[in-house]
N, C-alpha and C positions, 0 to 999 in steps of 0.2 A: 739518133738520140744523142741530148747533150746528155754527157756524165757529169752530175753535181758531185760527187761523194758520199751521197746519201748512203746507209746502209739500210736496207728492210728487210724483216726478218716474218717467217710464217710460224704462229705456234699449231702443229699438227694435233687432231684432235684426241690421237691415241699415240701417245708417244711411245708406248712398249708392252708389249703382252697382259705384263704381271703388274699393273701400276694397280690395281686394286686392295693389294694389301697392304700397300703403305699409304693407302687414301684416309683420310682423316678430316674430310670435307664435307659439308653442308651444307644445302642453300637454300634459303628463308626468298620467298617467290615476289614478286610485287605484290600476288594479293593474299598475302598474310599467312602463306603454309610453306611447312618446312617440309624440303624433301632430301632425306639421307642420302640419297645418290642420284646423279642426273639420267643416270642410266637407267631407271624404274620408274614406276609409277607411283610410287608408294607417296599418300605424303601427310602430314601431320598438320592440322589447324589450328595456328597458334594465336590466333585472335582473341580466344573467349581468354587464355591465359594472359593475355599484354591489356585487354582492356579493364577487365575488373578482379583478374588475377591478383595472387602475393610472385614475387620474384621466385619461389618454391615453386609456383604453379610455371611459370617461365621453364625451369631448371628441368621440372620433371616432365613438361613436353619433348625438350631436347633430349632425358633421357631413353625416353621411350623410344624415339626415332634413332637413336644409335644404336639401341637394341635390336632394331629392325633395320638396321644397313645392312641390303645386301655381300654376301662374301665376293660377289663378281657384279659388273653392269652387265646389262643386257645387249652390248652395243655388235659383241660378237655374232649375235641372233637376230642381227640386223633390226633393232630394237628400234620402234616407231612412236614417238611420244605421242600420247593423244593432244599432248598442246604443243606448240611449237615453242623454242627457247625464246624468241621475244614475247610471249605471253607469260612466260615465268621469271621474266627478268634478266634473261643470259643475252 
């Protein structure tokens, strides 16, 4: 194999056992749902607030999702999402 000098890195799915306690991420899916954790099936529908609500309505959906964000992901329990990552925009 010819060496090009390029460096390739791989980002592991689970980099450390206890990363959840510092996680501040939520994801808006491709179909307008808000997921407080990728390792959990809980989703909140953002579409009504975005389509006909106020800025405060959008904030309230985010706050509700944040309040329900699980303390830990389900990946350690062999969590299998109902939808693959490609279906949620991942």
